MDTraj code that builds the backbone (N, CA, C; nanometers):
import mdtraj as md
import numpy as np

residues = "MET LYS ILE LEU ILE HIS ALA HIS SER GLY LEU ARG TRP LEU VAL LEU ILE ALA LEU LEU LEU ALA ILE PHE ASN ALA VAL LYS LYS MET SER GLY SER THR PRO PHE SER ALA ARG ASP LYS LYS ILE GLY LEU PHE VAL LEU ILE PHE THR HIS ILE GLN PHE LEU VAL GLY LEU ILE LEU TYR PHE MET SER PRO LYS VAL VAL PHE SER GLY GLU ALA MET GLN TYR SER MET LEU ARG PHE PHE LEU VAL GLU HIS PHE THR LEU MET THR LEU ALA ILE ILE LEU ILE THR VAL GLY TYR SER LYS SER LYS ARG ALA SER MET ASP LYS ARG LYS PHE LYS LEU THR PHE TRP TYR TYR LEU VAL GLY LEU VAL LEU ILE LEU ALA GLY ILE PRO TRP PRO PHE GLN ASN TYR GLY SER GLY TRP PHE".split()
xyz = np.array([
    [13.3720, 1.5499, -12.3812],
    [13.3779, 1.5782, -12.2389],
    [13.4509, 1.4658, -12.1641],
    [13.4191, 1.3399, -12.1974],
    [13.4843, 1.2272, -12.1290],
    [13.6344, 1.2252, -12.1565],
    [13.6732, 1.2647, -12.2765],
    [13.8154, 1.2681, -12.3110],
    [13.8879, 1.3684, -12.2212],
    [13.8268, 1.4842, -12.2007],
    [13.8881, 1.5855, -12.1140],
    [13.8971, 1.5383, -11.9692],
    [13.7941, 1.4696, -11.9230],
    [13.7951, 1.4192, -11.7854],
    [13.9066, 1.3164, -11.7681],
    [13.9194, 1.2246, -11.8653],
    [14.0256, 1.1243, -11.8567],
    [14.1638, 1.1886, -11.8703],
    [14.1751, 1.2871, -11.9571],
    [14.3034, 1.3578, -11.9718],
    [14.3399, 1.4289, -11.8418],
    [14.2416, 1.4927, -11.7811],
    [14.2648, 1.5649, -11.6555],
    [14.3052, 1.4674, -11.5445],
    [14.2405, 1.3530, -11.5394],
    [14.2748, 1.2528, -11.4384],
    [14.4134, 1.1928, -11.4635],
    [14.4457, 1.1664, -11.5882],
    [14.5753, 1.1081, -11.6210],
    [14.6902, 1.2057, -11.6037],
    [14.6670, 1.3301, -11.6441],
    [14.7706, 1.4325, -11.6292],
    [14.8057, 1.4576, -11.4835],
    [14.7108, 1.4316, -11.3964],
    [14.7362, 1.4515, -11.2528],
    [14.8592, 1.3733, -11.2102],
    [14.8736, 1.2518, -11.2620],
    [14.9864, 1.1677, -11.2224],
    [15.1178, 1.2214, -11.2781],
    [15.1155, 1.2763, -11.3997],
    [15.2367, 1.3382, -11.4544],
    [15.2785, 1.4594, -11.3712],
    [15.1803, 1.5378, -11.3315],
    [15.2078, 1.6556, -11.2479],
    [15.2683, 1.6126, -11.1145],
    [15.2073, 1.5135, -11.0511],
    [15.2571, 1.4688, -10.9202],
    [15.3972, 1.4094, -10.9305],
    [15.4209, 1.3277, -11.0328],
    [15.5536, 1.2670, -11.0509],
    [15.6584, 1.3750, -11.0795],
    [15.6253, 1.4692, -11.1669],
    [15.7194, 1.5766, -11.2000],
    [15.7493, 1.6624, -11.0775],
    [15.6463, 1.6941, -10.9996],
    [15.6675, 1.7733, -10.8780],
    [15.7551, 1.6988, -10.7778],
    [15.7271, 1.5714, -10.7579],
    [15.8087, 1.4926, -10.6648],
    [15.9532, 1.4848, -10.7118],
    [15.9726, 1.4656, -10.8405],
    [16.1077, 1.4607, -10.8958],
    [16.1813, 1.5924, -10.8717],
    [16.1139, 1.7044, -10.8971],
    [16.1758, 1.8355, -10.8778],
    [16.2067, 1.8613, -10.7300],
    [16.1152, 1.8213, -10.6429],
    [16.1358, 1.8423, -10.4991],
    [16.2527, 1.7579, -10.4484],
    [16.2549, 1.6298, -10.4857],
    [16.3653, 1.5430, -10.4418],
    [16.4985, 1.5886, -10.5000],
    [16.4967, 1.6355, -10.6230],
    [16.6175, 1.6877, -10.6856],
    [16.6687, 1.8097, -10.6078],
    [16.5775, 1.8988, -10.5706],
    [16.6161, 2.0189, -10.4964],
    [16.6692, 1.9835, -10.3570],
    [16.6049, 1.8887, -10.2895],
    [16.6491, 1.8468, -10.1562],
    [16.7897, 1.7894, -10.1637],
    [16.8106, 1.7064, -10.2633],
    [16.9404, 1.6397, -10.2782],
    [17.0523, 1.7396, -10.3041],
    [17.0224, 1.8472, -10.3760],
    [17.1273, 1.9391, -10.4191],
    [17.1367, 2.0685, -10.3388],
    [17.0362, 2.1019, -10.2584],
    [17.0417, 2.2320, -10.1913],
    [17.1361, 2.2348, -10.0715],
    [17.1711, 2.1215, -10.0185],
    [17.2612, 2.1223, -9.9030],
    [17.4084, 2.1249, -9.9447],
    [17.4366, 2.0878, -10.0662],
    [17.5755, 2.0861, -10.1125],
    [17.6089, 2.2085, -10.1952],
    [17.7161, 2.1950, -10.2704],
    [17.7579, 2.3054, -10.3566],
    [17.7429, 2.2662, -10.5037],
    [17.6383, 2.1902, -10.5328],
    [17.6119, 2.1455, -10.6691],
    [17.5610, 2.2621, -10.7523],
    [17.6166, 2.2823, -10.8708],
    [17.5665, 2.3908, -10.9556],
    [17.4282, 2.3587, -11.0128],
    [17.3524, 2.4625, -11.0365],
    [17.2196, 2.4505, -11.0963],
    [17.2400, 2.4273, -11.2459],
    [17.2168, 2.3046, -11.2902],
    [17.2510, 2.2647, -11.4268],
    [17.1332, 2.2807, -11.5230],
    [17.1607, 2.2545, -11.6490],
    [17.0558, 2.2572, -11.7517],
    [16.9509, 2.1502, -11.7226],
    [16.9928, 2.0377, -11.6658],
    [16.8986, 1.9308, -11.6291],
    [16.8026, 1.9793, -11.5208],
    [16.8544, 2.0543, -11.4242],
    [16.7695, 2.1089, -11.3181],
    [16.6680, 2.2078, -11.3752],
    [16.7114, 2.2889, -11.4695],
    [16.6198, 2.3826, -11.5355],
    [16.5100, 2.3085, -11.6097],
    [16.5471, 2.1986, -11.6767],
    [16.4489, 2.1209, -11.7535],
    [16.3467, 2.0557, -11.6618],
    [16.3915, 2.0069, -11.5474],
    [16.2971, 1.9461, -11.4524],
    [16.1939, 2.0498, -11.4090],
    [16.2402, 2.1680, -11.3720],
    [16.1488, 2.2754, -11.3334],
    [16.0568, 2.3171, -11.4466],
    [16.1105, 2.3200, -11.5667],
    [16.0293, 2.3577, -11.6830],
    [15.9217, 2.2537, -11.7113],
    [15.9541, 2.1260, -11.6973],
    [15.8539, 2.0213, -11.7176],
    [15.7429, 2.0305, -11.6134],
    [15.7789, 2.0602, -11.4898],
    [15.6775, 2.0803, -11.3866],
    [15.5857, 2.1951, -11.4278],
    [15.6443, 2.3039, -11.4714],
    [15.5675, 2.4209, -11.5126],
    [15.4754, 2.3874, -11.6303],
    [15.5268, 2.3189, -11.7298],
    [15.4469, 2.2832, -11.8477],
    [15.3326, 2.1898, -11.8104],
    [15.3631, 2.0829, -11.7357],
    [15.2580, 1.9868, -11.6982],
    [15.1495, 2.0521, -11.6133],
    [15.1891, 2.1367, -11.5180],
    [15.0886, 2.1995, -11.4328],
    [15.0025, 2.2990, -11.5103],
    [15.0619, 2.3704, -11.6047],
    [14.9831, 2.4653, -11.6816],
    [14.8890, 2.3962, -11.7802],
    [14.9329, 2.2881, -11.8406],
    [14.8429, 2.2114, -11.9279],
    [14.7274, 2.1558, -11.8446],
    [14.7606, 2.1008, -11.7295],
    [14.6578, 2.0465, -11.6399],
    [14.5585, 2.1560, -11.5998],
    [14.6099, 2.2742, -11.5712],
    [14.5239, 2.3860, -11.5321],
    [14.4315, 2.4283, -11.6466],
    [14.4841, 2.4318, -11.7683],
    [14.4004, 2.4688, -11.8832],
    [14.2889, 2.3670, -11.9072],
    [14.3222, 2.2399, -11.8990],
    [14.2193, 2.1361, -11.9139],
    [14.1177, 2.1491, -11.8006],
    [14.1658, 2.1747, -11.6802],
    [14.0766, 2.1938, -11.5662],
    [13.9855, 2.3140, -11.5819],
    [14.0357, 2.4217, -11.6379],
    [13.9513, 2.5402, -11.6620],
    [13.8399, 2.5107, -11.7614],
    [13.8723, 2.4371, -11.8655],
    [13.7690, 2.3986, -11.9623],
    [13.6624, 2.3145, -11.8930],
    [13.7061, 2.2175, -11.8135],
    [13.6110, 2.1326, -11.7413],
    [13.5298, 2.2125, -11.6392],
    [13.5914, 2.3115, -11.5796],
    [13.5229, 2.3933, -11.4792],
    [13.3966, 2.4568, -11.5359],
    [13.4036, 2.4989, -11.6600],
    [13.2880, 2.5652, -11.7198],
    [13.1968, 2.4700, -11.7967],
    [13.2365, 2.3423, -11.8085],
    [13.1544, 2.2461, -11.8816],
    [13.0973, 2.1349, -11.7941],
    [13.1574, 2.1091, -11.6812],
    [13.1229, 1.9938, -11.5989],
    [12.9895, 2.0115, -11.5265],
    [12.9107, 1.9050, -11.5215],
    [12.7872, 1.9120, -11.4421],
    [12.8145, 1.9117, -11.2917],
    [12.9385, 1.8818, -11.2513],
    [12.9742, 1.8846, -11.1095],
    [12.9970, 2.0268, -11.0589],
    [13.0091, 2.1211, -11.1503],
    [13.0282, 2.2609, -11.1122],
    [12.8971, 2.3341, -11.1382],
    [12.8312, 2.3713, -11.0296],
    [12.7010, 2.4369, -11.0377],
    [12.7165, 2.5782, -10.9826],
    [12.6871, 2.6752, -11.0679],
    [12.7017, 2.8154, -11.0280],
    [12.5708, 2.8656, -10.9682],
    [12.5449, 2.8264, -10.8445],
    [12.4267, 2.8764, -10.7747],
    [12.4540, 2.8727, -10.6249],
    [12.3747, 2.9449, -10.5508],
    [12.3906, 2.9486, -10.4066],
    [12.3605, 2.8147, -10.3418],
    [12.2773, 2.7356, -10.4062],
    [12.2416, 2.6045, -10.3516],
    [12.3598, 2.5083, -10.3529],
    [12.4551, 2.5319, -10.4385],
    [12.5707, 2.4434, -10.4488],
    [12.6493, 2.4392, -10.3187],
    [12.6438, 2.5462, -10.2411],
    [12.7202, 2.5521, -10.1173],
    [12.6635, 2.4584, -10.0097],
    [12.5426, 2.4111, -10.0278],
    [12.4810, 2.3215, -9.9306],
    [12.5257, 2.1764, -9.9484],
    [12.5809, 2.1442, -10.0636],
    [12.6196, 2.0070, -10.0944],
    [12.7717, 1.9991, -10.1064],
    [12.8315, 1.9097, -10.0296],
    [12.9775, 1.9065, -10.0210],
    [13.0439, 1.8802, -10.1555],
    [12.9888, 1.7922, -10.2381],
    [13.0509, 1.7633, -10.3665],
    [13.0458, 1.8859, -10.4585],
    [12.9314, 1.9502, -10.4659],
    [12.9186, 2.0681, -10.5522],
    [13.0067, 2.1821, -10.5028],
    [13.0115, 2.2017, -10.3705],
    [13.0968, 2.3055, -10.3130],
    [13.2439, 2.2763, -10.3394],
    [13.2808, 2.1483, -10.3266],
    [13.4193, 2.1099, -10.3497],
    [13.4649, 2.1501, -10.4891],
    [13.3876, 2.1142, -10.5908],
    [13.4295, 2.1436, -10.7277],
    [13.4123, 2.2913, -10.7637],
    [13.3127, 2.3556, -10.7091],
    [13.2895, 2.4970, -10.7403],
    [13.3929, 2.5876, -10.6745],
    [13.4276, 2.5606, -10.5482],
    [13.5124, 2.6526, -10.4729],
    [13.6465, 2.5919, -10.4324],
    [13.6427, 2.4818, -10.3611],
    [13.7632, 2.4295, -10.2972],
    [13.8668, 2.3793, -10.3982],
    [13.8246, 2.2928, -10.4888],
    [13.9163, 2.2378, -10.5890],
    [13.9761, 2.3504, -10.6739],
    [13.8904, 2.4371, -10.7215],
    [13.9340, 2.5475, -10.8071],
    [14.0317, 2.6394, -10.7334],
    [14.0011, 2.6751, -10.6109],
    [14.0859, 2.7672, -10.5343],
    [14.2213, 2.7055, -10.5009],
    [14.2206, 2.5821, -10.4518],
    [14.3467, 2.5165, -10.4159],
    [14.4364, 2.4975, -10.5375],
    [14.3777, 2.4563, -10.6487],
    [14.4587, 2.4333, -10.7689],
    [14.5115, 2.5645, -10.8268],
    [14.4312, 2.6681, -10.8226],
    [14.4766, 2.7982, -10.8720],
    [14.5929, 2.8498, -10.7870],
    [14.5796, 2.8387, -10.6561],
    [14.6891, 2.8811, -10.5673],
    [14.8154, 2.7985, -10.5914],
    [14.7991, 2.6686, -10.6117],
    [14.9144, 2.5817, -10.6382],
    [14.9848, 2.6216, -10.7672],
    [14.9090, 2.6491, -10.8714],
    [14.9672, 2.6894, -11.0005],
    [15.0420, 2.8217, -10.9847],
    [14.9825, 2.9140, -10.9111],
    [15.0481, 3.0439, -10.8887],
    [15.1808, 3.0232, -10.8155],
    [15.1798, 2.9430, -10.7097],
    [15.3027, 2.9186, -10.6330],
    [15.4096, 2.8497, -10.7178],
    [15.3706, 2.7515, -10.7955],
    [15.4670, 2.6803, -10.8798],
    [15.5256, 2.7747, -10.9845],
    [15.4425, 2.8594, -11.0424],
    [15.4895, 2.9548, -11.1428],
    [15.5837, 3.0577, -11.0802],
    [15.5460, 3.1104, -10.9651],
    [15.6312, 3.2075, -10.8960],
    [15.7623, 3.1419, -10.8540],
    [15.7547, 3.0204, -10.8025],
    [15.8750, 2.9482, -10.7629],
    [15.9692, 2.9236, -10.8793],
    [15.9139, 2.8868, -10.9925],
    [15.9965, 2.8651, -11.1117],
    [16.0648, 2.9956, -11.1528],
    [15.9883, 3.1041, -11.1556],
    [16.0423, 3.2336, -11.1970],
    [16.1491, 3.2847, -11.1000],
    [16.1209, 3.2738, -10.9705],
    [16.2179, 3.3215, -10.8710],
    [16.3459, 3.2392, -10.8736],
    [16.3324, 3.1077, -10.8880],
    [16.4525, 3.0237, -10.8899],
    [16.5339, 3.0485, -11.0169],
    [16.4656, 3.0801, -11.1234],
    [16.5342, 3.1089, -11.2503],
    [16.6170, 3.2374, -11.2388],
    [16.5649, 3.3360, -11.1627],
    [16.6321, 3.4652, -11.1496],
    [16.7318, 3.4723, -11.0353],
    [16.7267, 3.3762, -10.9455],
    [16.8183, 3.3790, -10.8304],
    [16.9625, 3.3677, -10.8782],
    [17.0513, 3.4350, -10.8069],
    [17.1917, 3.4376, -10.8503],
    [17.2728, 3.3206, -10.7946],
    [17.2412, 3.2752, -10.6752],
    [17.3170, 3.1661, -10.6146],
    [17.2465, 3.0332, -10.6377],
    [17.3242, 2.9299, -10.6704],
    [17.2674, 2.7985, -10.7002],
    [17.1932, 2.7395, -10.5809],
    [17.2501, 2.7548, -10.4622],
    [17.1857, 2.7014, -10.3417],
    [17.0482, 2.7661, -10.3217],
    [17.0409, 2.8950, -10.3485],
    [16.9130, 2.9680, -10.3368],
    [16.8129, 2.9178, -10.4401],
    [16.8576, 2.8877, -10.5601],
    [16.7690, 2.8344, -10.6643],
    [16.7037, 2.7044, -10.6185],
    [16.7848, 2.6168, -10.5600],
    [16.7314, 2.4891, -10.5124],
    [16.6356, 2.5084, -10.3953],
    [16.6687, 2.6018, -10.3040],
    [16.5808, 2.6283, -10.1903],
    [16.4467, 2.6838, -10.2362],
    [16.4485, 2.7789, -10.3290],
    [16.3241, 2.8364, -10.3805],
    [16.2397, 2.7299, -10.4501],
    [16.3060, 2.6493, -10.5315],
    [16.2342, 2.5412, -10.5996],
    [16.1708, 2.4481, -10.4975],
    [16.2489, 2.4083, -10.3990],
    [16.1984, 2.3158, -10.2975],
    [16.0748, 2.3708, -10.2276],
    [16.0830, 2.4911, -10.1710],
    [15.9730, 2.5429, -10.0900],
    [15.8488, 2.5746, -10.1712],
    [15.8643, 2.6414, -10.2839],
    [15.7471, 2.6757, -10.3641],
    [15.6799, 2.5510, -10.4205],
    [15.7606, 2.4573, -10.4683],
    [15.7039, 2.3351, -10.5253],
    [15.6427, 2.2468, -10.4168],
    [15.7029, 2.2434, -10.2987],
    [15.6484, 2.1630, -10.1896],
    [15.5118, 2.2153, -10.1454],
    [15.5008, 2.3454, -10.1270],
    [15.3716, 2.4025, -10.0869],
    [15.2692, 2.3820, -10.1992],
    [15.3129, 2.3982, -10.3244],
    [15.2240, 2.3709, -10.4373],
    [15.1766, 2.2265, -10.4371],
    [15.2667, 2.1336, -10.4092],
    [15.2311, 1.9920, -10.4034],
    [15.1296, 1.9655, -10.2929],
    [15.1502, 2.0233, -10.1766],
    [15.0566, 2.0043, -10.0651],
    [14.9181, 2.0566, -10.1026],
    [14.9124, 2.1732, -10.1658],
    [14.7830, 2.2278, -10.2088],
    [14.7171, 2.1380, -10.3132],
    [14.7960, 2.0869, -10.4052],
    [14.7412, 1.9975, -10.5079],
    [14.6875, 1.8701, -10.4437],
    [14.7637, 1.8109, -10.3526],
    [14.7175, 1.6894, -10.2853],
    [14.5895, 1.7143, -10.2058],
    [14.5778, 1.8319, -10.1450],
    [14.4570, 1.8666, -10.0699],
    [14.3387, 1.8914, -10.1628],
    [14.3657, 1.9343, -10.2860],
    [14.2581, 1.9696, -10.3776],
    [14.2159, 1.8608, -10.4736],
    [14.2856, 1.7491, -10.4752],
    [14.2486, 1.6392, -10.5650],
    [14.1249, 1.5689, -10.5099],
    [14.0271, 1.5428, -10.5952],
    [13.9089, 1.4681, -10.5499],
    [13.9405, 1.3180, -10.5447],
    [13.9995, 1.2727, -10.4363],
    [14.0408, 1.1332, -10.4222],
    [13.9177, 1.0429, -10.4162],
    [13.9301, 0.9197, -10.4636],
    [13.8148, 0.8278, -10.4649],
    [13.7508, 0.8050, -10.3281],
    [13.8301, 0.8070, -10.2203],
    [13.7751, 0.7831, -10.0865],
    [13.6919, 0.8998, -10.0340],
    [13.6907, 1.0130, -10.1060],
    [13.6099, 1.1276, -10.0639],
    [13.4675, 1.1208, -10.1176],
    [13.4406, 1.0246, -10.2035],
    [13.3060, 1.0034, -10.2606],
    [13.2548, 1.1238, -10.3399],
    [13.3431, 1.1816, -10.4205],
    [13.3008, 1.2920, -10.5074],
    [13.2803, 1.2431, -10.6512],
    [13.2740, 1.1135, -10.6681],
    [13.2498, 1.0572, -10.7998],
    [13.3726, 1.0523, -10.8861],
    [13.4904, 1.0520, -10.8266],
    [13.6151, 1.0494, -10.9009],
    [13.6877, 0.9180, -10.8754],
    [13.7625, 0.8733, -10.9760],
    [13.8397, 0.7506, -10.9630],
    [13.9875, 0.7806, -10.9566],
    [14.0661, 0.6733, -10.9548],
    [14.2106, 0.6898, -10.9510],
    [14.2654, 0.7378, -11.0844],
    [14.1956, 0.7052, -11.1932],
    [14.2407, 0.7471, -11.3264],
    [14.1281, 0.8093, -11.4041],
])
top = md.Topology()
chain = top.add_chain()
for i, resn in enumerate(residues, 1):
    res = top.add_residue(resn, chain, resSeq=i)
    for name in ("N", "CA", "C"):
        top.add_atom(name, md.element.get_by_symbol(name[0]), res)
traj = md.Trajectory(xyz[None], top)
């Protein structure tokens, strides 16, 4: 269990770095006439892979963690509610947006459109992920790593 928790905490940083890289790459290239290259595809693919691995580890923890309590009483306590509902919902929505963004940008015909789709879907996904991370200052028993 501790290995999964540490993996989930560590993978968070890979996900955030990959998302930031993809977003900055899209911003830099969407205003010009830069073609959507194999490198751009790989950046998006790495974001997709890291987020899906993170989601799978998170799903395992969701059903094993003592912080996730499946009862009506959990809604009365902010930490239990956060992990039962808020964290799970925000992360699921973020994964869906990132996956849809990757798929739409892959199918788009114009390079500028590919970068725009990547930028917007990944940016909203990043915002949801940042809102759903149990940061140490929230006192949910989570650390930086």
